[in-house]
N, C-alpha and C positions, 0 to 999 in steps of 0.2 A: 215928467215921466208918465206914460200912459200904458196901463195894462188892460187887456180885454179879458174880463173875468166871466167864465161860463159857470155852469152848475158843477162840472166835474174836472175842469181844466182851465188854463189861462194862457195867454200869449202876450209878449211884449210888443206894443204897437210903436212906441217911440220913447227915446230917452236922449236928452241933450245936455251935456255938462256945461256949467257956467264958465265964464272966463277964468283961466288959471287952473281949471280942474280937468282931469282926464277921466275916462270911463272904461270899464271892462264888463263884459257880460258872460255868464255861464248858464247853460240850460241843460236840463235832463228831462225825462218824461214826467217827472212829478214836482219839479221846482225850477224857478228862475232866480238867479242872483245878479244884481246890478251893483257894481261898486264904483263910487266916485272917489277920486283921490286928488289931494292938493298938498304937496309936501308931505308932512307926516300925518296929516288929517285924512281920515277915511270915513265914508258913509256907505253902508251897505243896505240895500233894499232887497228883501227876500219875498217872493211870492211862492207859496207852497200849496199843494193840494193832494198830498200823498195819503192823508188820513181824514179827508173830509173836503168840503167845498173850498175853493181858493181863498186864501187870506194873505194879507200883505203886512210885513213887519219891517221896521226901520231900526238900524243900529248904528251908533257912531263909535269910532275907535280913535 
């Protein structure tokens, strides 16, 4: 996954799920969420910039 991080915003350049995984993307004016799923496993990557410069966080479920 590749994000283009600017000083005050970001954009998703590319994201490719691995074999056996699916992917879904949500975007607003202040964040991007990319979720990868395989069966009951989930990995979400959040890029947010609503309260400062862009930052990326990863969570597993």
